[in-house]
C-alpha positions in Angstrom: -9.1 13.2 50.6 -10.9 13.1 48.2 -14.3 14.7 48.3 -17.3 13.5 45.4 -16.7 16.0 42.3 -20.2 15.2 40.0 -21.1 12.1 41.7 -17.8 10.4 41.2 -14.7 10.3 44.0 -11.9 13.4 42.6 -8.8 14.2 45.1 -9.0 18.6 46.0 -5.2 18.6 44.3 -7.2 17.4 41.0 -11.0 18.9 41.2 -8.8 22.5 41.4 -6.1 21.8 38.8 -8.7 21.1 36.9 -10.7 23.9 38.2 -7.9 26.2 37.2 -7.4 24.5 33.6 -11.1 25.4 33.1 -10.2 28.5 33.5 -7.6 29.1 31.3 -9.8 28.2 29.2 -12.8 30.1 29.5 -14.4 26.7 30.4 -16.8 25.6 33.3 -15.5 22.6 35.2 -18.2 20.7 33.1 -17.7 22.1 29.5 -14.0 21.4 30.0 -14.5 17.5 31.8 -17.4 17.3 28.7 -14.2 17.7 26.0 -11.7 15.8 28.2 -14.4 12.9 27.9 -14.5 13.9 23.8 -11.2 14.7 22.8 -10.6 11.3 24.5 -13.5 9.4 22.8 -12.3 11.3 19.8 -8.9 9.8 20.0 -10.7 6.6 20.9 -12.0 6.8 17.3 -8.9 7.3 14.9 -7.8 4.4 16.4 -9.9 2.3 15.9 -10.0 3.3 12.2 -6.3 3.2 11.8 -6.9 -0.8 13.9 -9.3 -1.6 10.8 -6.8 -0.1 8.4 -4.2 -2.4 9.4 -6.6 -5.4 9.3 -8.7 -4.8 6.4 -4.2 -4.2 4.7 -2.3 -7.1 6.0 -5.6 -9.3 5.4 -6.1 -8.1 1.6 -5.0 -10.9 -0.2 -7.5 -13.2 1.6 -10.5 -10.7 0.9 -8.9 -10.5 -3.1 -9.2 -14.6 -2.9 -12.8 -14.5 -1.7 -13.7 -12.2 -4.4 -11.9 -14.7 -6.7 -14.3 -17.0 -6.0 -17.4 -15.9 -6.0 -16.9 -14.4 -9.7 -15.5 -17.6 -10.7 -18.4 -19.2 -12.7 -18.9 -22.8 -10.7 -18.5 -25.0 -13.6 -14.5 -23.3 -14.3 -13.6 -25.7 -11.3 -15.0 -28.8 -11.6 -12.6 -31.5 -13.7 
C-alpha cells in the first residue's frame, strides 16, 4: 500500500529503495530526490539543445536564403 512521502503517494518498496540508495550515496532522502530531479532536468536540457541543433542544421538553407534576401538591395530584383 502506498503512503504519503513528501506530499506524493509512494509504495513502501520504492521508498525503502530510495532510502537505501540515498544512504549508499551519503545523502538524505530529500537530497537524493533533489539530485534525481536535477539530473533529469539536465537531461531534458541536453535533449532540447540537441533538438535545436538538428533543427538548425536541417533548415540551414532556409536561414541562408533569408539572410541573403535581407542583404540584397531592393532595386536589384526589379526588372
